KEKE-3310 file (N, C-alpha, C; in steps of 0.2 Angstrom, whole numbers, plus 5000, padded with zeros to 4 digits):
npx = (4857:4867:4867:4876:4877:4892:4896:4908:4915:4904:4899:4893:4893:4893:4889:4888:4884:4892:4894:4907:4917:4919:4907:4909:4903:4907:4909:4908:4914:4910:4915:4913:4902:4893:4880:4867:4858:4868:4874:4866:4864:4876:4877:4867:4870:4884:4877:4871:4882:4890:4880:4881:4873:4864:4861:4869:4880:4889:4904:4905:4904:4916:4925:4925:4930:4942:4949:4947:4956:4967:4977:4980:4986:5000:5008:5010:5002:4991:4991:4990:4977:4968:4970:4965:4952:4949:4951:4945:4934:4924:4922:4910:4901:4898:4890:4878:4867:4874:4865:4858:4864:4865:4866:4864:4870:4883:4886:4885:4896:4905:4905:4909:4920:4928:4924:4932:4945:4962:4969:4978:4971:4971:4964:4960:4972:4966:4971:4971:4958:4952:4958:4953:4940:4939:4943:4932:4923:4930:4927:4911:4911:4916:4908:4895:4901:4904:4896:4883:4877:4866:4869:4882:4883:4894:4898:4887:4885:4895:4912:4926:4939:4955:4966:4981:4993:5007:5022:5036:5052:5069:5088:5100:5114:5126:5120:5120:5131:5139:5132:5134:5148:5147:5143:5151:5160:5154:5154:5143:5134:5137:5139:5125:5117:5125:5120:5106:5105:5113:5107:5094:5084:5071:5070:5065:5070:5085:5088:5087:5095:5106:5124:5123:5115:5122:5132:5147:5157:5148:5144:5131:5115:5103:5085:5074:5068:5059:5062:5056:5049:5041:5028:5038:5046:5059:5053:5054:5047:5042:5043:5030:5024:5027:5036:5043:5052:5069:5085:5098:5111:5126:5135:5151:5160:5154:5151:5165:5166:5157:5161:5173:5169:5158:5167:5174:5164:5164:5162:5148:5137:5131:5117:5114:5108:5116:5113:5110:5102:5091:5075:5073:5087:5094:5086:5090:5103:5101:5097:5108:5117:5113:5113:5126:5129:5122:5114:5098:5083:5076:5065:5069:5065:5067:5078:5077:5067:5077:5087:5079:5076:5090:5093:5084:5089:5101:5096:5090:5076:5060:5053:5066:5070:5060:5060:5073:5072:5060:5047:5028:5021:5025:5018:5020:5033:5032:5029:5038:5042:5040:5050:5062:5064:5073:5073:5062:5065:5077:5072:5063:5071:5078:5068:5065:5078:5075:5067:5073:5083:5074:5067:5080:5082)
npy = (5112:5126:5144:5158:5174:5184:5196:5206:5205:5206:5196:5180:5161:5145:5131:5113:5098:5080:5062:5053:5043:5032:5032:5040:5054:5071:5090:5104:5120:5134:5149:5167:5171:5183:5185:5179:5170:5163:5158:5147:5141:5136:5126:5117:5112:5107:5096:5087:5084:5077:5066:5060:5063:5063:5075:5085:5097:5100:5103:5101:5088:5086:5090:5078:5069:5071:5070:5057:5050:5055:5048:5038:5040:5047:5061:5072:5070:5070:5084:5090:5086:5091:5106:5107:5104:5114:5125:5123:5116:5115:5131:5130:5121:5121:5126:5118:5102:5087:5074:5081:5085:5086:5076:5087:5100:5094:5095:5109:5115:5109:5114:5128:5126:5123:5132:5143:5156:5164:5179:5180:5172:5160:5143:5130:5116:5100:5089:5094:5098:5084:5078:5087:5085:5070:5070:5076:5066:5056:5059:5060:5047:5041:5045:5037:5023:5023:5031:5029:5036:5037:5036:5042:5057:5064:5053:5050:5061:5062:5062:5074:5083:5075:5060:5059:5057:5049:5051:5042:5049:5045:5043:5039:5026:5034:5046:5050:5050:5059:5070:5068:5072:5086:5089:5087:5095:5099:5091:5085:5088:5078:5065:5063:5062:5053:5040:5042:5038:5025:5016:5019:5025:5035:5053:5058:5047:5046:5059:5056:5048:5041:5040:5028:5019:5013:4999:4997:4986:4977:4982:4989:4998:5003:5006:5014:5024:5041:5056:5072:5090:5099:5113:5121:5112:5099:5083:5066:5052:5034:5020:5023:5010:4993:4986:4995:4996:4991:4983:4990:4983:4991:4995:4991:5000:5013:5011:5013:5026:5033:5029:5036:5049:5052:5047:5061:5071:5081:5080:5074:5063:5046:5044:5056:5066:5065:5071:5086:5094:5104:5097:5107:5114:5101:5101:5113:5110:5099:5107:5115:5105:5099:5112:5111:5099:5097:5089:5080:5088:5081:5074:5074:5063:5056:5050:5038:5031:5029:5021:5009:5007:5005:4993:4982:4983:4977:4964:4960:4952:4957:4955:4955:4968:4975:4971:4978:4992:4995:4993:4991:4980:4968:4972:4984:4988:4981:4991:4999:4992:4997:5007:5003:5000:4994:4981:4975:4974:4965:4955:4952:4951:4939:4930:4929:4922:4911:4905:4904:4896:4885:4883:4879:4866)
npz = (5090:5091:5091:5094:5098:5096:5107:5107:5094:5087:5078:5074:5080:5078:5088:5088:5088:5084:5080:5078:5066:5074:5081:5092:5100:5097:5098:5087:5082:5075:5068:5066:5058:5050:5048:5057:5049:5039:5048:5052:5040:5036:5048:5043:5033:5037:5046:5035:5029:5039:5041:5028:5019:5004:5000:5003:4999:4983:4986:5000:4998:4990:5000:5007:4998:4994:5005:5009:4999:5000:5008:5000:4988:4981:4987:4979:4967:4974:4976:4964:4959:4967:4965:4952:4956:4964:4956:4942:4944:4956:4956:4947:4953:4967:4976:4970:4974:4978:4973:4965:4954:4936:4920:4911:4917:4917:4903:4901:4909:4903:4889:4895:4898:4886:4878:4884:4883:4886:4887:4877:4866:4867:4871:4881:4881:4872:4879:4891:4894:4893:4906:4916:4916:4917:4930:4935:4934:4943:4953:4956:4952:4964:4974:4968:4972:4984:4992:4989:4977:4965:4950:4939:4933:4926:4918:4909:4903:4894:4888:4886:4874:4873:4873:4877:4865:4868:4863:4859:4863:4859:4861:4850:4854:4849:4848:4862:4868:4860:4867:4882:4882:4879:4892:4901:4908:4920:4934:4942:4935:4924:4930:4935:4921:4916:4924:4923:4909:4908:4917:4917:4926:4934:4937:4948:4958:4954:4960:4973:4978:4989:4997:5004:4994:4987:4981:4979:4978:4974:4963:4962:4964:4973:4973:4980:4984:4980:4975:4977:4976:4986:4988:4992:4999:5002:4998:5002:4994:4997:4984:4972:4968:4970:4962:4959:4968:4969:4965:4954:4944:4940:4924:4925:4923:4924:4940:4944:4940:4948:4961:4962:4961:4970:4982:4982:4987:4998:5015:5014:5022:5024:5021:5014:5001:4984:4974:4974:4968:4959:4948:4937:4936:4931:4919:4912:4910:4901:4889:4888:4884:4873:4864:4863:4858:4847:4844:4844:4854:4868:4880:4898:4904:4893:4893:4900:4892:4881:4885:4888:4875:4870:4877:4872:4859:4862:4862:4873:4884:4885:4899:4906:4906:4910:4923:4927:4924:4933:4930:4931:4924:4910:4899:4899:4894:4881:4874:4869:4858:4845:4844:4836:4821:4813:4818:4814:4801:4799:4805:4793:4783:4787:4787:4774:4771:4776:4768:4757:4756:4759:4748:4741:4745)
capx = (4861:4866:4869:4878:4881:4898:4894:4915:4915:4898:4898:4887:4896:4889:4891:4884:4888:4890:4895:4913:4915:4918:4904:4911:4898:4910:4908:4911:4913:4912:4915:4914:4898:4891:4874:4861:4856:4873:4877:4861:4866:4882:4876:4862:4877:4887:4874:4871:4889:4892:4876:4882:4867:4868:4859:4874:4884:4894:4910:4905:4908:4923:4930:4925:4934:4948:4952:4946:4959:4974:4982:4979:4989:5006:5006:5011:4997:4985:4990:4988:4971:4966:4972:4961:4946:4949:4952:4940:4927:4920:4919:4905:4895:4901:4882:4874:4868:4876:4862:4854:4870:4861:4871:4863:4873:4891:4887:4885:4901:4911:4905:4912:4928:4930:4925:4938:4949:4963:4970:4981:4966:4971:4960:4963:4971:4962:4973:4969:4950:4950:4960:4948:4933:4940:4944:4926:4920:4931:4923:4905:4910:4917:4899:4891:4906:4905:4890:4877:4874:4862:4873:4889:4880:4898:4898:4882:4886:4902:4919:4929:4946:4958:4971:4990:4996:5013:5028:5042:5058:5075:5093:5105:5121:5130:5120:5120:5140:5140:5128:5137:5156:5146:5142:5156:5163:5152:5154:5137:5128:5141:5137:5118:5115:5126:5115:5100:5106:5115:5103:5087:5081:5066:5072:5065:5075:5090:5088:5086:5101:5111:5130:5119:5112:5128:5137:5154:5159:5143:5141:5124:5111:5098:5081:5069:5063:5060:5063:5052:5051:5033:5027:5045:5050:5061:5049:5057:5043:5043:5041:5023:5023:5033:5040:5050:5058:5072:5092:5102:5117:5129:5141:5158:5165:5150:5153:5170:5165:5153:5164:5178:5166:5156:5173:5177:5161:5168:5157:5144:5136:5129:5111:5112:5106:5121:5114:5108:5100:5082:5073:5075:5094:5095:5082:5094:5109:5100:5097:5115:5120:5108:5116:5133:5132:5119:5109:5090:5080:5073:5065:5075:5064:5067:5084:5074:5066:5083:5090:5076:5078:5097:5092:5079:5092:5106:5093:5087:5068:5054:5055:5071:5071:5054:5062:5077:5069:5053:5038:5025:5019:5027:5014:5023:5038:5033:5026:5043:5045:5041:5057:5065:5060:5077:5072:5058:5070:5081:5067:5060:5077:5080:5062:5066:5082:5072:5061:5077:5086:5070:5067:5086:5084)
capy = (5117:5134:5150:5163:5180:5186:5204:5209:5205:5206:5191:5173:5157:5139:5125:5109:5091:5076:5056:5053:5036:5028:5033:5046:5060:5076:5095:5108:5126:5137:5158:5174:5173:5191:5185:5173:5165:5161:5152:5144:5137:5132:5120:5112:5109:5101:5090:5085:5081:5072:5061:5057:5063:5066:5082:5089:5103:5097:5106:5097:5081:5087:5089:5070:5065:5073:5066:5049:5048:5060:5043:5032:5041:5051:5067:5078:5068:5074:5092:5092:5085:5096:5111:5106:5105:5120:5131:5122:5112:5119:5137:5130:5116:5120:5126:5112:5098:5082:5071:5085:5086:5082:5077:5094:5102:5094:5097:5117:5115:5107:5120:5132:5124:5121:5139:5148:5159:5168:5185:5177:5170:5152:5139:5123:5110:5094:5083:5095:5095:5078:5078:5090:5081:5065:5074:5077:5059:5053:5063:5058:5039:5040:5046:5031:5019:5024:5035:5027:5041:5032:5037:5046:5062:5065:5048:5051:5067:5060:5066:5081:5082:5068:5058:5062:5052:5049:5049:5039:5049:5042:5046:5031:5029:5039:5055:5051:5050:5068:5075:5069:5075:5092:5092:5083:5100:5099:5084:5085:5086:5072:5059:5063:5060:5045:5037:5042:5034:5018:5014:5018:5027:5040:5057:5058:5041:5049:5063:5053:5044:5043:5035:5021:5016:5011:4995:4997:4980:4971:4987:4989:5004:5001:5012:5012:5030:5044:5066:5078:5098:5102:5117:5124:5107:5093:5077:5060:5047:5027:5019:5021:5003:4987:4984:5001:4994:4987:4984:4989:4983:4996:4994:4992:5008:5018:5010:5016:5032:5036:5028:5040:5055:5051:5049:5066:5075:5081:5081:5069:5058:5041:5046:5062:5065:5063:5076:5091:5100:5104:5096:5113:5113:5097:5104:5119:5107:5096:5113:5117:5100:5099:5116:5112:5094:5098:5081:5085:5088:5075:5076:5069:5057:5052:5047:5030:5027:5029:5015:5004:5006:5003:4985:4981:4982:4971:4958:4957:4952:4961:4954:4957:4976:4978:4971:4981:4999:4994:4992:4988:4974:4967:4976:4993:4987:4979:4997:5001:4989:5002:5010:4998:4997:4990:4974:4972:4974:4960:4949:4950:4947:4931:4927:4929:4919:4904:4904:4903:4889:4877:4882:4877:4859)
capz = (5086:5097:5088:5098:5094:5100:5106:5106:5087:5081:5073:5077:5080:5079:5091:5086:5089:5081:5081:5071:5062:5078:5087:5098:5102:5097:5096:5080:5083:5069:5072:5062:5054:5048:5049:5060:5045:5036:5053:5053:5035:5040:5053:5041:5029:5042:5048:5030:5027:5044:5040:5023:5014:4996:4999:5004:4993:4981:4989:5005:4996:4988:5006:5009:4993:4994:5012:5008:4994:5002:5010:4996:4982:4981:4988:4973:4964:4977:4976:4957:4959:4972:4961:4947:4958:4966:4950:4936:4946:4962:4955:4944:4957:4972:4980:4970:4979:4975:4970:4959:4948:4929:4912:4906:4920:4917:4896:4901:4911:4897:4885:4896:4897:4878:4874:4887:4880:4888:4885:4870:4862:4867:4875:4884:4876:4872:4884:4899:4894:4895:4911:4921:4914:4920:4939:4940:4933:4947:4961:4957:4953:4970:4975:4966:4973:4992:4995:4987:4974:4958:4945:4938:4928:4919:4913:4905:4898:4887:4891:4881:4877:4869:4878:4874:4861:4870:4858:4863:4858:4862:4858:4849:4860:4848:4852:4867:4867:4859:4872:4887:4883:4879:4899:4904:4911:4926:4936:4945:4928:4919:4931:4934:4917:4917:4929:4920:4903:4909:4921:4916:4933:4935:4938:4956:4959:4954:4965:4980:4979:4994:4996:5005:4991:4982:4983:4974:4975:4968:4957:4961:4966:4977:4971:4985:4986:4975:4977:4977:4980:4985:4993:4996:5004:5000:5000:5000:4994:4995:4978:4969:4965:4973:4956:4958:4972:4966:4964:4948:4941:4936:4922:4928:4922:4929:4946:4947:4940:4954:4968:4964:4961:4977:4986:4981:4990:5006:5019:5013:5025:5019:5018:5011:4995:4982:4968:4978:4964:4957:4941:4933:4934:4925:4912:4909:4906:4894:4884:4886:4882:4868:4860:4863:4854:4840:4845:4845:4860:4870:4887:4903:4905:4886:4892:4900:4885:4876:4890:4887:4868:4869:4879:4867:4853:4862:4863:4880:4885:4888:4904:4910:4905:4914:4930:4928:4926:4937:4925:4934:4920:4903:4893:4898:4891:4876:4871:4865:4851:4839:4843:4831:4815:4809:4820:4808:4794:4799:4805:4785:4779:4790:4784:4767:4769:4777:4762:4749:4760:4759:4739:4737:4747)
cpx = (4860:4869:4870:4881:4886:4897:4902:4914:4910:4896:4895:4893:4891:4891:4886:4888:4886:4893:4902:4911:4916:4914:4904:4909:4906:4906:4913:4908:4915:4910:4916:4908:4894:4883:4869:4860:4861:4875:4873:4863:4872:4881:4872:4868:4880:4883:4874:4876:4891:4887:4877:4877:4868:4863:4864:4876:4888:4902:4911:4909:4914:4928:4931:4929:4941:4952:4951:4953:4967:4980:4983:4983:4995:5004:5006:5005:4990:4984:4988:4980:4966:4966:4966:4955:4944:4947:4946:4935:4922:4918:4910:4898:4897:4894:4876:4874:4870:4873:4857:4858:4866:4867:4871:4868:4881:4892:4889:4892:4908:4909:4910:4919:4931:4930:4930:4944:4953:4965:4974:4978:4966:4967:4964:4965:4968:4965:4970:4962:4948:4953:4955:4942:4934:4939:4935:4922:4923:4926:4916:4907:4912:4910:4896:4894:4904:4901:4883:4872:4872:4866:4878:4885:4888:4900:4892:4881:4892:4906:4919:4935:4947:4963:4977:4991:5006:5019:5034:5049:5065:5083:5098:5111:5125:5128:5121:5127:5141:5137:5132:5144:5154:5145:5147:5162:5160:5150:5147:5132:5128:5136:5129:5115:5119:5122:5108:5099:5107:5111:5095:5082:5077:5071:5071:5068:5080:5093:5088:5091:5105:5119:5128:5118:5116:5131:5142:5156:5155:5142:5134:5121:5106:5093:5075:5065:5064:5060:5059:5052:5043:5032:5032:5048:5051:5057:5053:5050:5045:5041:5033:5022:5028:5037:5046:5054:5062:5080:5094:5108:5119:5134:5147:5160:5160:5150:5159:5170:5162:5157:5169:5175:5163:5161:5175:5171:5164:5163:5150:5142:5131:5122:5108:5111:5113:5120:5108:5106:5093:5081:5074:5082:5096:5090:5087:5100:5107:5100:5103:5119:5118:5111:5122:5135:5129:5115:5102:5088:5075:5072:5070:5072:5064:5073:5082:5071:5073:5089:5087:5077:5085:5096:5089:5084:5097:5103:5090:5079:5065:5055:5061:5073:5067:5057:5069:5075:5063:5048:5034:5022:5023:5026:5017:5030:5038:5029:5032:5045:5046:5047:5063:5065:5065:5076:5067:5061:5073:5076:5064:5065:5078:5074:5065:5073:5081:5069:5067:5081:5080:5068:5073:5086:5082)
cpy = (5125:5140:5155:5170:5183:5195:5207:5210:5207:5203:5185:5168:5151:5135:5119:5103:5085:5070:5057:5047:5031:5027:5037:5053:5067:5084:5099:5114:5129:5145:5161:5174:5180:5189:5179:5168:5161:5156:5147:5137:5133:5124:5115:5109:5103:5096:5086:5081:5075:5067:5057:5059:5065:5071:5088:5092:5099:5098:5104:5089:5081:5086:5082:5067:5066:5071:5059:5047:5052:5055:5038:5034:5045:5059:5072:5076:5071:5081:5093:5090:5091:5103:5111:5106:5109:5127:5130:5118:5116:5126:5136:5124:5117:5121:5121:5106:5091:5078:5075:5087:5081:5082:5085:5098:5102:5097:5105:5117:5115:5111:5127:5132:5124:5129:5144:5152:5163:5175:5186:5175:5163:5149:5132:5119:5104:5090:5087:5096:5088:5076:5080:5087:5073:5065:5074:5072:5056:5055:5058:5049:5038:5041:5041:5026:5017:5027:5035:5031:5035:5033:5041:5051:5063:5058:5048:5056:5065:5064:5072:5079:5075:5067:5061:5058:5053:5045:5047:5042:5047:5045:5039:5033:5032:5045:5054:5051:5057:5072:5075:5071:5082:5095:5090:5091:5102:5093:5083:5084:5079:5066:5058:5059:5052:5039:5036:5036:5028:5014:5014:5023:5033:5045:5059:5053:5045:5054:5063:5050:5045:5038:5029:5017:5013:5004:4994:4990:4975:4976:4988:4996:5002:5007:5009:5019:5033:5054:5069:5085:5099:5107:5120:5119:5101:5087:5070:5056:5040:5027:5019:5014:4999:4986:4989:5001:4990:4988:4983:4987:4986:4993:4995:5000:5013:5017:5013:5024:5036:5035:5032:5046:5057:5052:5057:5072:5076:5083:5077:5064:5053:5042:5052:5062:5067:5071:5082:5097:5099:5099:5102:5114:5106:5098:5107:5114:5102:5102:5113:5112:5099:5105:5115:5106:5094:5092:5084:5082:5083:5077:5072:5062:5050:5048:5038:5027:5025:5023:5011:5002:5002:4993:4980:4979:4978:4964:4956:4957:4956:4960:4957:4964:4978:4978:4977:4989:4999:4995:4989:4980:4974:4970:4982:4991:4984:4986:5000:4998:4993:5006:5007:4995:4991:4981:4971:4972:4968:4953:4946:4948:4940:4927:4925:4923:4912:4901:4902:4897:4882:4877:4878:4870:4855)
cpz = (5091:5092:5092:5095:5099:5100:5105:5097:5083:5077:5078:5075:5080:5083:5090:5088:5085:5082:5075:5069:5067:5081:5092:5096:5102:5095:5091:5083:5077:5069:5065:5056:5054:5052:5051:5055:5042:5042:5053:5046:5035:5042:5048:5036:5032:5045:5042:5028:5032:5044:5033:5018:5007:4995:5001:4999:4992:4984:4996:5004:4992:4994:5008:5004:4994:5002:5011:5003:4995:5005:5006:4990:4983:4983:4982:4968:4968:4976:4968:4957:4963:4969:4955:4949:4960:4960:4946:4938:4950:4960:4951:4947:4964:4976:4977:4974:4977:4971:4966:4953:4941:4924:4910:4909:4919:4907:4897:4903:4907:4892:4886:4896:4891:4875:4878:4882:4882:4883:4875:4864:4863:4873:4878:4880:4877:4877:4892:4899:4896:4903:4917:4920:4918:4929:4942:4939:4939:4953:4961:4956:4959:4975:4975:4970:4981:4995:4992:4982:4967:4953:4943:4932:4923:4915:4908:4901:4892:4889:4883:4881:4872:4874:4873:4869:4863:4866:4863:4861:4862:4858:4855:4854:4857:4848:4857:4871:4865:4864:4878:4887:4882:4886:4903:4908:4918:4927:4937:4939:4924:4923:4933:4929:4915:4920:4925:4913:4904:4913:4920:4922:4930:4937:4946:4960:4958:4960:4972:4982:4985:4993:5000:5001:4985:4984:4978:4973:4971:4962:4955:4965:4967:4975:4975:4987:4980:4981:4974:4979:4979:4990:4995:5000:5000:5003:4997:5002:4996:4987:4975:4969:4968:4968:4955:4963:4969:4966:4956:4949:4938:4931:4925:4929:4923:4937:4948:4945:4948:4959:4970:4964:4968:4983:4988:4983:4997:5010:5020:5017:5021:5017:5017:5004:4990:4977:4973:4974:4962:4949:4937:4932:4928:4918:4907:4907:4902:4890:4883:4883:4875:4862:4858:4858:4847:4839:4847:4852:4862:4876:4893:4902:4898:4886:4895:4895:4880:4880:4888:4879:4867:4872:4874:4860:4853:4863:4867:4881:4888:4896:4910:4911:4909:4922:4932:4929:4931:4935:4931:4931:4914:4898:4892:4894:4883:4871:4867:4859:4845:4837:4838:4826:4811:4813:4815:4802:4793:4801:4797:4782:4781:4787:4778:4765:4771:4771:4757:4753:4759:4752:4737:4739:4741)
residu = (UNK:UNK:UNK:UNK:UNK:UNK:UNK:UNK:UNK:UNK:UNK:UNK:UNK:UNK:UNK:UNK:UNK:UNK:UNK:UNK:UNK:UNK:UNK:UNK:UNK:UNK:UNK:UNK:UNK:UNK:UNK:UNK:UNK:UNK:UNK:UNK:UNK:UNK:UNK:UNK:UNK:UNK:UNK:UNK:UNK:UNK:UNK:UNK:UNK:UNK:UNK:UNK:UNK:UNK:UNK:UNK:UNK:UNK:UNK:UNK:UNK:UNK:UNK:UNK:UNK:UNK:UNK:UNK:UNK:UNK:UNK:UNK:UNK:UNK:UNK:UNK:UNK:UNK:UNK:UNK:UNK:UNK:UNK:UNK:UNK:UNK:UNK:UNK:UNK:UNK:UNK:UNK:UNK:UNK:UNK:UNK:UNK:UNK:UNK:UNK:UNK:UNK:UNK:UNK:UNK:UNK:UNK:UNK:UNK:UNK:UNK:UNK:UNK:UNK:UNK:UNK:UNK:UNK:UNK:UNK:UNK:UNK:UNK:UNK:UNK:UNK:UNK:UNK:UNK:UNK:UNK:UNK:UNK:UNK:UNK:UNK:UNK:UNK:UNK:UNK:UNK:UNK:UNK:UNK:UNK:UNK:UNK:UNK:UNK:UNK:UNK:UNK:UNK:UNK:UNK:UNK:UNK:UNK:UNK:UNK:UNK:UNK:UNK:UNK:UNK:UNK:UNK:UNK:UNK:UNK:UNK:UNK:UNK:UNK:UNK:UNK:UNK:UNK:UNK:UNK:UNK:UNK:UNK:UNK:UNK:UNK:UNK:UNK:UNK:UNK:UNK:UNK:UNK:UNK:UNK:UNK:UNK:UNK:UNK:UNK:UNK:UNK:UNK:UNK:UNK:UNK:UNK:UNK:UNK:UNK:UNK:UNK:UNK:UNK:UNK:UNK:UNK:UNK:UNK:UNK:UNK:UNK:UNK:UNK:UNK:UNK:UNK:UNK:UNK:UNK:UNK:UNK:UNK:UNK:UNK:UNK:UNK:UNK:UNK:UNK:UNK:UNK:UNK:UNK:UNK:UNK:UNK:UNK:UNK:UNK:UNK:UNK:UNK:UNK:UNK:UNK:UNK:UNK:UNK:UNK:UNK:UNK:UNK:UNK:UNK:UNK:UNK:UNK:UNK:UNK:UNK:UNK:UNK:UNK:UNK:UNK:UNK:UNK:UNK:UNK:UNK:UNK:UNK:UNK:UNK:UNK:UNK:UNK:UNK:UNK:UNK:UNK:UNK:UNK:UNK:UNK:UNK:UNK:UNK:UNK:UNK:UNK:UNK:UNK:UNK:UNK:UNK:UNK:UNK:UNK:UNK:UNK:UNK:UNK:UNK:UNK:UNK:UNK:UNK:UNK:UNK:UNK:UNK:UNK:UNK:UNK:UNK:UNK:UNK:UNK:UNK:UNK:UNK:UNK:UNK:UNK:UNK:UNK:UNK:UNK:UNK:UNK:UNK:UNK:UNK:UNK:UNK:UNK:UNK:UNK:UNK:UNK:UNK:UNK:UNK:UNK:UNK:UNK:UNK:UNK:UNK)
# end
């Protein structure tokens, strides 16, 4: 290690050497330390991190963790994790040594999170408490699985908060028809909602569509990408899973509508986005349509639920529906079964009829 004082800036800098994962020797320089002891402490922590020592600070391991997972998850998911770690976890554990974090430390942190109140006297939701605990547990679990940490203190401490009970709202076909009439005055809104309802695509999939994705002779839409607005930039990503990469056959009326609409978009190239609007715009249009039509308010994602529920009601199998909407497994599609209590009534009536016919024989 070399600690040098920069006479011009009156600060200290560190020059140290390490070997990267391929075994190549490299130099690392860090400048701007006001005190020599701070420079020495940084170099000590850097060596521990490079040697993957469990004596490293938690904040140094978090750097390893975030870099490890960055290429394995979607960028927006990574940004969400990074935000939670920086705002809710690092302030409490940054200078603790990784292997010295105990379940009692986790419990104290949990109590701090659960007792937090903002200026309005509001605390974190049960779902958010569960989310931030799961993130801390994921970091420590990463250390257990890949860096030989003996145990996950967050798992031993027990969880906090509760999982969200995911309510599946949906519109009946009649409700949707009332809504779509209310937004028909804006073509871009009208056709966006038409695709969402009649094809069951996700909002990110809708906003990524280009003219090249449509085959109007075959009445198909190719779904092979997703759009997001992240850090002020338009980002197009690949599907999260292979099941999401699919071809959807449109009803004929929708194919004709979209062929006419896209043909009217002057100057649009084959690989330009058709719906150059934001997610907030669609939320606003949903609010406007609900107010004008008088139908109940649902989320935009619930249009996807509405599409699935419509197909279930038409008698299609869970396997066929799952392939159309890009569910990763058929079990996901089966979660929609409760949307149709009328089917259960029909089943009971048919069973009753079967029994009556047997008794009449």
